[in-house]
N, C-alpha and C positions, 0 to 999 in steps of 0.2 A: 503493500499499499504506499509506503513511505518513498519507494523508488516510483512508483507513478505519480505521485505527488511533485517529487522534485523534477520528474520529467515534463509535466504539464506545464509547470512554471519556471522552467530553466532559464529562459529569456528575462525574467523578472530579475534575476540574482546579481546582476550587476548595477541595479537601481535600488534593490532593497535586500536585506538579508533573508536568510532562511527563517529566523527567528521571527522576523517581521511578516514574512508570508504566512507562517503558522497563525500569529496572532490576527492577522486579517482573517482569516477562515473562521475563527472563532466568533468575530464580531457580527452584530446584526445591524442593517441599514435598512431604513424605511424610505420607499420610493413612492411619494404621494402624486398621482397622475402618472399614466402610462403611455402618454401620447408623444408629441413632438420632442420634448426634452426628455421626459421619462424613460421612453423606448431606448434611446441611446445610452443614457446613465446606467440603465440595467445592463445594456451590453458591454460597457466599457467595465464597469465593477465586476461582474461576473467573470471576465475574460483576466481581469487582474488578480482575481482569488479570492474575493469577498465569498464568505460561505453561507451567510444566513441573511434572507431577504424577507421584508413585509413590502408587499404590494398593494396599492389601491387605486381603484378608478371605479366608478360606476357607469362610464360611459361604452359605448360600442363603436367600433370602426365604421366611419363610411367614406364613399369616395373622395370627399373632399381631403381627407387625411393622406391619400397617396402621394401628395406632393412633397411629404417632409417625414411622416412617422414611419420608423424603420419597421415597426412591428406591424405596420398595415400593408397587406398585400391584397390582390383582388380576390384571394382565398379566404382571408380573413374577414373581409367585410361582414358587418353583422355580430362579429364576435366581442364578447367583453374584453376591454384592454388589459386589464389586471390578469385576466386568465391567459392571455397571450404572451404577458411577460413571463408568466410562470412556465409556459410552454418554451419559450426561448431559453430560458435559464437552464432548464432541464436538457434542453437540446444541446447546450454547450458544456454543462458540467451536472450530470444527473445524481451527484451526492450533494449538491447544494441544497440547503433548506429553505422552502419557500412558503410563506403565508400570504394567502390571498383574500383581501378585502374586494369583492366585486360590488361595491356600492360607493357612494360618496361620502367623503369625509364631512362629519359635522360635529359641531360642539358637543353632542351626545355621545359619538363613537369614537372620537380623537384620541382619547386617554386610552381605550382600549386597544386601537391600532398602533399606537405609539410603544404599547408595553414590551419592555425589556429592550428597545432599541437605543444604539448608542450614537447614531447619526440620523437626521432625517433631511432627505432631499426634497426641496419643493419644486415641482413641475405642474402646480395647480393652475387653472385658468381663468380663476376670478380673485380679485383682492379680497373680498368677504372670507373665502377658504383660506386664503393665505394669512389673514388675520387670524382666524381660528388656530391654524397649525402654529403661528409663532407664540400665541397665547398659551396653548396647551403644552407644546414643547418646553416653552420656557419654565413652565410650572414644574415639568418632570426633569428639568435641568438637561435637555437634549438640545445640543447646537443644530442649526437649520442652515443649510446651503440652498440660498435663492438663485433662481435664473428666472430671466425673462427675455423674449425677443420680440423684435418688430421689425420686419423687412431684411434688411442688410444689417441691422444693429442688434445688441443685446446688452445685458448686464449681468454680473454675478457678484453676490456679497455673501458673507459669513454672519449669520446673525447668533448671536450667543444668547445665553439666558439673562434675562434681565434688561437687554437692550431694546431700543423702540424703534429700530430702522424703518420698518413699514411705516410709520406716522411720517418719516422724511422722503419716503419715496412715493408715497401715494396721497392724494388729497382724501379728506372725509366724505364718505359716501361715493368714492370711486369705484367702480366694480371691473373696469378693464383698462388696459393700456394702450398703447399706440398701434398694437398690433391689429385692431380693427381697422384702422385706416392704412397702415403700411403693409399688412398682410405677414405671411411667415414661410420663410424659405428653407429648403432643406439643408444646405450647408450651414446656415446661421444657427439652426437648432442642433446639429451636430456639433459645430464649435462651441457653443453654449453649454451643452451638456458634457463636453470634455474637460471644461474648466470646472464645472460643477463636480465631475467624477474626480478630477485630481485634488480639489480641495476635501471632498469628502475622504479619499484615500488618505491624505495627510492627517486629518483629524482621527480615523480608524488606528492610525499607526503611531499616533501621539508625537508626530512631527507638527513643527509650527506652521500656521497658515501664513501666506503671504499677504493676506488681507486683515488689518487690524480692524477692531471695533470702529464702526460708523464709516467705514470705507466701501465704496464700490468701484468694481473693475467694469469700464463701460468700453465696448469696442464697435467699431464700424468696419465692416469687411469690404464695403465699397472702396473707401478712401484708404483702407489698412490703418486706421487708427485706433491705438489703445491708450486709455488714460484712467488712473486711480483718482476717484474723487473722494475726499473727506467731508461728508455730511454734517459731522458733528462741531 
């Protein structure tokens, strides 16, 4: 078993130690939303070696998801996104543990969904859901990796327990960001998810994040611009 484990992750060992790889396998990450961002996050973290997942999404795939959502294919149209995430994880590594919530996260079920999780990745598509996640994760002392995209642009931040970063990112009563105007592109989603996955990996391994409290990394893939902004 150990030989198989070493062989599977052999290409990781120049970047992380075998002890870190084992630690990663024992950690649980929650991916909230398994569409444009969440599908790629699941892919990256599973291949990197995360061993325990909680995936949550109450939506099903529809044709408009085909332009950007990794888990959406013509065959998965109509399927629940969280169930598709579990199938993808199992196809990559059937030894990984996956807990599925094929329902929307709410104030009533959030604590149950996040139970025993070490890090939560936010790929939710409404601001109200993001606020619920931030509130409940904060109470449980779970850090949240935020990500959002709009057209060619996106942003990533690390929300630590007790921080009120969402109040600085979104106006009161705001439900959606600029994606409703600028759209969502496949490579923007993949790039943003890669940043989210890398920040998640660092937290799971106990390595320092490149993003301090109140900092947001913004990127523009059209102009190839990247900037850290301190909102505090």
